[in-house]
N, C-alpha and C positions, 0 to 999 in steps of 0.2 A: 504494499500500500504506500503510495507516494504522499508527499506533504499536502497537496491540494485535495486528494481523496480523504485523507485523515481530517483535514480541517472541515471539509464538507460534512463528514460524519459527525464531527463535534457540533457543528451548527444545527444539524437535525436533532441530535440528542438534547442540545440546549433548548430548542423550540418545544420539543415534547415535554421537557421539564417545566418550562414556563406555562404550557397549557395545563399540565397536571397541577401545578402550584396554584394557578389562578382558579381552577375548578375547585380545588380543595379549600382555598381561601374563601371562595364564594359560598361553599357549603357551610363553612364555619361561621360566616357572616349571618347565615340564616338563624343561627342559634343566639346571636346577639339581638337584644330587644330593639335597640334603636341605633342606627348609624348616624354619624354627623351629616349635615346637609351637603357638605363637600363630597363625601364618599358616595352619597346617593346618586350623584351626577357623574361619577367616574365609571367608564365602561372599558372593559378589557377585550382584546381580540387581536386583530391584525389581518394579514393577507398572505396570499400565496400568488406567485406569478410564474408563468411560463412564456418563453419567447423563442421562436424558431425561425430560421430562414435557411438558405442553402448552406449546408455543412456547419451550422451553428445551433447550439442548444444552450438555453439559459433557464435556470430555475431559482426562485427566490422564496425564502420564508421570512416573514416580517411581523413579529409580535409587536403590539403597540397598546397604548392606553390613551383614551380621549376623555376630555371633560365636556359633557353635554350641557351647554349654556341654556338652551331651550330646545323646542322641537325642530328648529331649523338650522342651528349652528353648533358645531363642535370643533374643538382644537385639541391637538395632542402631540405626543412624541412616540417614536418607535425605534426599534433596532432592526437591522436586517442582515441576513446572511445569504449569500448567493454562490452558485456554482455555475461556471460557464465552460463549455468545451467548444473549441473551434477546430473543425477538421478541414479547413481550407488547405488545399494542397501546397500553397506557398508558405503559410505560417500556422502550422499546427501547434496548439497550446491548450493548457487547462488553466483555469483561473479561479481563485477564491476571493470573495469580497465580503468585507465586514463594514457595516456603517450604521449611521443613525439618521433620523429624519424628523421633521416637523410637518404636521399635516393639519389642514383645515378642511372641514366638510360642511357643505351648505345644501339643504334640502328645500328648494323652492316649493315643491309639493311633496307629499309623503313618499311617493314612488320614485322620484328622481333625485339623484345625489350628484352634486358637482363637487370636485375636489381639487385642491392645490397641495402640492407636496414638494418640499425642498429636502434633498438627500445629499449627504456627503459620505463618500465611500472610500475605503482603502482597498486598493486592488493589488493582488499578487499574481503575476502571470509567469507560468513556467512553460517554456517552449520545448517541443520535442527535438527541434533542430538546433544543434550546438552553434550554428552560424548566427543565431539570434541570442541576444543577452536577455536573461530573465528580467522582469520588471516589477517594481513596487512603486505605486504612485497614488495620488488622491484624485478622485473623479466626482464632480458635482453633477446633480441631475435636478431639473425643475420640471415637475409634471403638472399638467392640467388634465383633468379627466371628468368623465361622466358615466353614470351607471344607473341601472334599474335596481331599486331597493324594495325588498319585501321583508317586513319585520326587521331582523337584525343582520340580514345578508344583502350585500350589494354586489352585482355582477356588472362589469363594465370594461371600458378601455381608457387608457391614459396615453398622453403624448409628452415626450421629453423635449422641452424647448431648448435645452442645452446640448442636444445630441451631437456627438462627434464620432464619425466612422472609425477613427483610429484609437480613441481613448475611452469611449463609452463602454459601460459594462453590459449594455443591452444589445441584442442582435440588431434591432432597428429602433427607430424613435417611437413606434406604436407598441404598446404592451397591454394585453388583456389582463384583467385582475378579478379576483374574488376576495371581498373584504367581509369579515364577520366581527361583530361586537356584541358582547353580553353585558 
């Protein structure tokens, strides 16, 4: 198992831990008679993402927490972990990405969710070809998105306004997403 596969495995284990912890914490909260007003408005969840194109695969797991100001607006923070594999014949590599984000959600009507998200990610690329040097750098992303929301699940698509073919962690500027908050 190489470094990027090991890190991808650790990211998945971390996400499962966060999901179990938040579910356990929520179950314990049910035993508490009254939560503070602040914690009544905090929701936990996150998203998953897949992006593919010719010879490129990218998967992301992103746990997050948001503060629900009212029925239409929420603001929160998140962590993200991604794995990317590029099988392009000129530059084959594997990459692991760890980052954080700030997210804003707006629901003009209950079923429609508009989002804005600023991400900052640390990228580690390991090339299969020794003629390329391995890379480690920071990559920003600024997403605008829209989705269909039903209860606590939103399915949609987002677009990276800062997309760069050479440095972006995503296969292309468009990314579908599934976002869940409890």
